[in-house]
VOGU-3710 file (C-alpha; in Angstrom, 3 decimals, decimal comma):
1> mavcdvrfyn> 13,594/13,214/23,942  14,171/15,944/20,872  11,324/16,694/18,901  12,958/15,342/15,998  13,872/12,100/17,625  10,239/11,504/18,458  9,084/11,987/15,466  11,309/9,564/13,621  10,157/7,459/16,675  6,760/8,012/15,500
11> iiilglsfmf> 7,637/6,775/11,650  9,170/3,571/13,231  6,545/2,266/15,278  4,414/3,344/12,742  5,730/1,017/10,052  6,680/-1,592/12,070  2,829/-1,560/13,194  1,438/-1,448/9,627  4,464/-4,731/8,796  2,199/-6,278/11,357
21> iftafqtcsm> -0,513/-5,464/10,060  -0,396/-6,053/6,662  2,141/-9,649/7,346  -1,921/-10,896/8,508  -3,368/-9,056/5,351  -1,384/-8,932/2,420  -0,728/-12,725/2,926  -4,334/-13,619/3,449  -5,231/-12,055/0,189  -2,434/-13,733/-1,794
31> ieastlivwt> -3,428/-17,117/-0,591  -7,167/-16,901/-0,750  -6,735/-18,144/-4,166  -5,634/-21,669/-2,523  -8,480/-21,417/0,213  -11,392/-20,499/-1,449  -13,580/-21,155/-4,856  -13,194/-18,466/-7,406  -15,855/-16,526/-7,349  -15,834/-15,977/-3,235
41> iatnlgiiya> -12,635/-15,074/-3,415  -13,506/-12,137/-6,894  -17,091/-11,020/-4,941  -15,032/-10,708/-1,183  -11,830/-8,685/-2,361  -14,428/-6,704/-4,641  -16,324/-5,570/-1,642  -13,526/-5,073/0,051  -12,078/-2,457/-2,421  -15,577/-1,114/-2,641
51> vfsasnwaap> -16,105/-0,054/0,585  -13,087/0,973/0,566  -13,807/3,016/-1,997  -16,652/4,744/-0,767  -15,741/4,720/2,843  -12,496/7,341/1,269  -15,015/9,915/1,201  -15,560/9,737/4,731  -12,553/8,994/5,994  -11,229/12,649/6,064
61> sfvnfagakl> -14,249/13,977/8,348  -13,535/10,956/10,217  -9,780/11,216/10,854  -10,380/15,075/11,936  -13,156/14,219/14,483  -11,216/11,215/16,339  -7,888/11,815/15,125  -5,503/9,931/13,262  -3,987/7,402/16,135  -8,109/6,344/17,689
71> smllgaslyf> -9,111/6,336/13,261  -5,447/3,853/13,164  -6,633/1,343/16,140  -10,497/1,566/14,773  -8,971/0,422/11,135  -6,509/-2,277/12,409  -9,213/-3,588/15,133  -11,375/-4,417/11,676  -8,707/-5,786/9,575  -8,122/-8,399/12,866
81> lfilsflkpm> -11,921/-9,079/12,627  -11,934/-9,986/8,952  -8,451/-11,997/9,084  -10,414/-14,110/12,497  -13,141/-15,124/10,067  -10,764/-17,439/7,916  -10,400/-19,582/10,507  -14,012/-21,029/10,255  -14,446/-19,129/6,508  -18,325/-19,090/6,420
91> twalylgsvl> -20,064/-17,089/3,665  -21,685/-14,543/5,208  -19,027/-13,828/7,637  -16,788/-13,505/4,886  -18,784/-10,853/3,112  -19,699/-8,977/6,128  -15,443/-8,962/7,293  -15,259/-7,472/3,994  -17,724/-4,574/4,251  -16,300/-4,313/8,056
101> vgfgaailwt> -12,207/-4,122/6,132  -13,512/-1,932/3,688  -13,829/0,540/6,085  -11,212/-0,013/8,266  -9,014/0,642/5,213  -10,435/3,828/4,661  -10,383/5,268/7,887  -6,377/3,257/8,568  -4,965/4,618/5,277  -6,590/7,811/6,014
111> gqgnfltvns> -5,049/8,527/9,582  -1,507/6,881/8,521  -1,284/9,560/5,655  -1,780/12,312/8,403  0,481/11,229/10,437  3,122/10,531/8,321  2,816/13,761/7,154  2,380/15,751/10,630  6,166/14,070/11,522  7,576/15,047/8,682
121> dsetisrnsg> 8,679/18,011/7,030  10,353/19,188/3,544  13,215/17,806/4,407  11,904/14,269/5,800  9,018/13,579/3,893  11,139/11,395/1,310  13,185/9,775/3,711  10,044/8,859/6,265  8,218/7,696/3,150  10,882/5,437/2,145
131> ifwallqcsl> 11,120/3,802/5,439  7,730/3,522/6,690  7,671/1,818/3,012  10,394/-0,304/3,222  9,180/-1,803/6,515  5,529/-1,867/5,705  6,903/-4,198/2,568  8,464/-6,482/5,327  4,928/-7,460/5,954  5,304/-9,815/2,162
141> lfgnmysyfv> 8,458/-11,566/3,440  7,748/-12,347/6,990  4,145/-14,027/5,915  4,820/-14,794/2,491  7,756/-17,321/4,053  5,626/-18,561/6,992  2,814/-19,714/4,277  5,660/-21,159/1,935  6,650/-23,160/4,764  3,177/-24,081/6,015
151> fkgsseisad> 2,276/-25,370/2,262  5,555/-26,287/1,350  5,038/-29,458/-0,339  1,402/-29,903/-1,073  -0,647/-29,775/-3,828  -3,953/-28,886/-1,779  -4,273/-27,598/1,710  -5,305/-29,382/4,741  -7,990/-27,449/7,308  -4,973/-28,053/9,833
161> qrtnlflglc> -2,908/-25,951/7,409  -5,269/-23,269/6,896  -5,862/-23,012/10,965  -2,134/-23,085/11,478  -1,703/-20,055/9,281  -4,477/-17,931/10,217  -3,796/-18,228/14,014  -0,312/-17,070/13,137  -1,553/-13,847/10,969  -4,114/-13,314/13,729
171> gaavlgllcl> -1,063/-12,864/15,745  0,193/-10,965/13,799  -2,477/-8,392/13,516  -2,512/-8,233/17,510  0,788/-7,130/16,975  0,047/-4,377/14,689  -2,625/-3,207/17,019  -0,221/-2,971/20,467  2,595/-0,695/17,971  -0,383/1,454/17,245
181> lllrkkipsn> -0,699/1,936/21,373  2,932/3,000/21,226  3,064/6,337/19,219  3,604/9,249/21,079  1,793/12,317/20,981  1,226/14,302/17,659  4,481/16,806/17,307  4,010/20,288/16,013  5,853/20,709/12,534  8,532/23,687/14,038
191> rrfegstdne> 12,302/22,630/13,739  14,364/23,327/16,002  17,231/25,864/14,647  20,856/25,347/14,127  22,726/26,420/16,863  19,943/26,722/19,213  20,287/25,562/23,113  17,685/23,017/24,513  15,973/25,864/26,718  15,709/27,154/23,520
201> asvnlnssea> 14,137/24,639/21,974  12,240/23,962/24,622  10,922/27,543/24,680  9,488/27,189/20,903  8,016/23,923/21,449  6,040/24,955/24,194  4,589/28,233/22,415  4,319/26,178/19,276  1,979/23,835/21,579  0,337/26,433/23,346
211> stssqsspsa> -0,703/28,802/19,470  -1,589/25,077/18,340  -4,109/24,214/20,897  -5,622/27,869/20,686  -6,708/26,765/17,524  -9,634/24,157/16,487  -9,285/21,597/15,222  -10,790/21,085/11,496  -14,300/20,203/11,539  -15,486/16,568/9,934
221> leglktafrl> -17,654/18,543/7,594  -14,434/20,684/6,469  -12,939/17,524/5,925  -15,492/16,485/3,168  -15,170/20,093/1,752  -11,748/19,928/1,693  -11,380/16,451/-0,325  -14,146/17,529/-2,640  -12,344/21,017/-3,314  -8,671/18,854/-4,209
231> aktremills> -10,778/16,536/-6,058  -11,480/19,333/-8,732  -7,805/20,634/-9,182  -5,800/20,347/-12,049  -2,989/18,359/-9,967  -5,171/15,589/-8,183  -7,026/14,796/-11,285  -3,462/14,064/-13,085  -2,168/12,450/-10,044  -5,317/10,491/-10,171
241> ftfaytglel> -3,747/8,023/-13,332  -0,680/7,042/-11,185  -3,175/6,665/-8,305  -5,148/4,625/-10,607  -1,795/2,498/-12,234  -0,718/1,486/-8,392  -4,072/-0,115/-7,580  -4,203/-1,679/-11,403  -0,864/-2,990/-10,408  -1,762/-3,731/-6,734
251> tffsgvygac> -4,043/-6,267/-8,115  -2,188/-7,849/-10,084  0,908/-8,528/-7,991  -1,413/-9,663/-4,872  -3,757/-11,420/-6,513  -3,453/-12,220/-10,420  0,278/-13,569/-10,183  -0,061/-15,404/-7,424  -3,231/-17,734/-9,267  -1,114/-17,834/-12,331
261> ishnlhygan> 1,668/-19,566/-10,312  -0,653/-21,847/-8,553  -2,327/-22,726/-11,399  0,450/-23,459/-13,840  1,128/-26,852/-13,520  4,528/-27,373/-14,981  5,984/-26,299/-11,605  4,445/-29,137/-10,705  3,131/-30,447/-6,671  5,504/-27,486/-5,281
271> rnglvglsgm> 3,357/-24,965/-7,266  1,558/-23,603/-4,277  4,378/-23,494/-2,209  6,078/-21,436/-4,804  2,664/-18,736/-4,546  4,008/-17,651/-0,718  7,663/-17,764/-2,138  6,681/-15,320/-5,034  5,413/-13,530/-2,103  8,598/-13,451/-0,221
281> figvgailgg> 10,499/-11,844/-3,243  7,522/-8,956/-4,002  8,713/-8,355/-0,558  12,352/-8,033/-1,137  11,818/-5,985/-3,804  9,622/-3,333/-2,319  11,545/-3,528/0,739  15,218/-2,782/-0,898  13,027/0,124/-2,650  11,811/1,533/0,018
291> gifgifgkkt> 15,179/1,273/1,835  17,334/2,691/-1,071  14,739/6,080/-1,727  14,562/6,091/2,545  17,942/6,162/3,519  19,414/7,879/0,659  16,174/9,662/0,148  18,066/12,869/0,137  20,519/11,828/-2,821  18,066/9,714/-5,022
301> nkygrdpvvi> 15,536/12,736/-5,241  18,738/15,421/-5,939  17,368/15,417/-9,656  13,405/14,933/-8,562  11,367/12,177/-8,239  10,565/11,206/-11,493  13,628/9,779/-12,346  12,630/7,067/-9,454  8,838/6,873/-10,864  10,899/5,669/-14,448
311> mgylshmiaf> 13,136/3,368/-13,039  10,147/1,443/-11,872  7,881/2,305/-14,776  10,769/0,119/-16,282  10,963/-2,519/-14,122  7,513/-2,959/-14,281  7,339/-3,077/-18,296  10,500/-5,658/-18,227  8,198/-7,821/-15,502  5,144/-7,634/-17,809
321> yliyinipen> 6,837/-8,723/-20,629  8,869/-11,666/-19,057  5,329/-12,702/-17,265  4,192/-12,741/-20,906  6,542/-15,085/-22,050  6,714/-17,252/-19,136  3,510/-17,973/-17,591  0,552/-19,719/-19,951  -2,221/-17,109/-20,810  -5,216/-19,302/-19,423
331> splvdtelpt> -2,960/-19,233/-15,647  -5,309/-16,049/-14,111  -8,479/-18,495/-14,595  -7,649/-22,448/-14,110  -5,405/-24,990/-13,673  -3,231/-25,194/-16,920  -0,446/-26,576/-18,727  -0,806/-24,753/-22,014  2,798/-24,714/-23,921  4,284/-20,530/-23,431
341> fiesndklal> 6,926/-19,181/-25,283  9,695/-19,980/-23,540  10,440/-23,213/-21,187  8,067/-21,651/-18,242  10,775/-21,463/-15,856  9,783/-21,181/-12,208  13,263/-19,248/-11,307  12,194/-16,397/-13,851  8,715/-16,301/-12,435  10,799/-15,001/-8,851
351> fcsfllgfad> 13,043/-12,642/-10,853  9,609/-11,234/-11,880  8,239/-11,265/-8,101  11,092/-9,174/-7,228  10,287/-6,279/-10,340  7,221/-6,067/-9,207  7,769/-5,594/-5,964  10,731/-3,269/-6,586  8,547/-1,534/-9,119  6,067/-0,898/-6,767
361> scfntqlysi> 7,681/0,806/-4,311  9,171/2,727/-6,516  5,374/4,733/-7,273  4,468/4,737/-4,277  7,206/6,414/-2,103  7,428/8,689/-3,926  3,046/9,289/-4,397  3,582/9,620/-0,759  6,062/11,997/-0,391  4,595/14,171/-3,499
371> lgfmypddss> 1,580/14,089/-1,502  3,250/15,234/2,037  5,152/17,741/-0,144  2,344/19,683/-1,989  -0,450/18,972/0,602  0,793/19,465/4,413  -1,913/21,357/5,737  -4,690/18,903/4,112  -2,808/15,768/4,519  -5,827/13,873/5,172
381> aafalfkfvq> -8,057/14,700/2,397  -4,939/14,069/-0,035  -4,494/10,870/1,311  -7,917/9,522/1,029  -8,309/10,903/-2,475  -5,222/8,662/-3,328  -6,467/5,709/-1,769  -10,308/6,423/-3,204  -8,795/6,496/-6,849  -6,278/3,588/-5,738
391> svstaigfyy> -9,457/1,080/-4,906  -11,286/1,894/-7,303  -9,235/0,512/-9,622  -8,164/-1,980/-7,684  -11,728/-3,088/-7,342  -12,422/-2,944/-10,791  -9,173/-5,142/-11,283  -10,105/-7,549/-9,547  -13,194/-8,086/-11,323  -12,295/-8,088/-14,655
401> slalhlewql> -9,074/-10,732/-13,620  -12,028/-13,411/-13,752  -12,960/-12,649/-17,249  -9,200/-11,927/-19,483  -6,650/-14,093/-19,832  -3,210/-13,004/-19,138  -2,175/-11,561/-21,847  -4,445/-8,878/-21,631  -4,077/-7,751/-18,410  -0,829/-7,060/-18,956
411> lilvitgtig> -2,254/-4,780/-22,030  -4,149/-2,856/-19,649  -1,341/-2,575/-17,562  1,276/-1,419/-19,925  -1,227/1,322/-21,042  -2,185/2,725/-17,868  1,279/2,599/-16,386  2,135/4,590/-19,459  0,105/7,257/-18,857  0,167/7,319/-15,057
421> tltfniiewe> 4,409/7,825/-15,321  3,745/10,910/-17,518  1,134/12,330/-15,577  2,866/12,212/-12,604  6,046/13,456/-14,364  3,928/16,572/-15,127  3,007/17,859/-12,105  6,660/16,898/-11,067  8,365/18,817/-13,300  6,046/22,287/-12,652
431> nnagtregyq> 6,939/21,267/-8,628  10,847/21,925/-10,118  10,059/24,789/-12,761  8,787/26,679/-9,735  4,950/26,278/-9,692  4,561/25,146/-6,067  2,534/28,308/-5,077  -0,870/27,643/-5,920  -3,321/25,250/-7,673  -5,800/26,146/-10,136
441> ti> -9,306/24,096/-9,957  -10,878/23,688/-12,757
//
């Protein structure tokens, strides 16, 4: 198998693995509002993202020590244990599982960022980011399709329904683990020159492997030092505003919006089923976005990454406005029949779900692309910082979602989305202007 084929194979298997793992985890997160009391939900998710945030500082060192594949395997195993705890929910088990999955998430995502970068180059990073993201977001489609049919027509969720759902999700997590075992050995980043023979390509590959093996791998301490060094760069500070926004909007579409639909009594007895259907539409939007930016990556990035991010920003702003006029203001907190600015419409709610997923893919695919492009030699540290900032803002979002009505949560998203879009574009415009050679530390 040619070098480029093995690297592309790795990207596909990586995407499939994460699709199965997050079919389990994201579906689990989105239906917690229907299976647990609100304070348990908040504490549970808050612990996950707080531990995730702290663990991201140790994750580059762990990945440098254990390697990307082993790190992802361990992280995925901890996700499986967390989902398993929902079969018979006990407060202590859920909280312990939250701690474990918080650490698991840090090493899983840092390993993923490193593995994606190693198996890409400057020409394929955008394509590979889009393909990975599209496969990952299939999790929202499949998981929520399953939960929709499990809960369809039910205003209350029985113990048998919950057991059947979480058994299926545990099975999906196991499939994700098995896929990780199929990942091939890390491929050197050199590319076969056009017109070279197979023998020449083999000589180049063997030479590169020998050179690579003669160099010592980065130590755990070096991984931590690199993370602190990158955290002080102007580029990373500006991108952190975009990272933070993706965390807040992740909170909104993965937890808050589903709760709003579930609490909206205007939708009648089928409102719990609509939560799963909403997740499916979020997934369709995310898959479409990732597919477009992956398959047509060269064309969509012809004029830079900023048009894609601006498209995502505008899609989010439209979605936020439609949600504001269509959903009761206190729906994040309690069951409600409060009047809305227009007659509350379930089809419009699902259209907003689609926009939320599409816009999310716009931001995340371009962040993966720009980080892989800017930090090819420090990918573990760069992606760990991305996930650190994102997880801190996600934890903050889950906590303020307990107290704030819908309009205030949407206002926060509008403000942070505007700032995050601007700061991303500043970095992208500077790259296009030819300032890629170095990054100034402040």
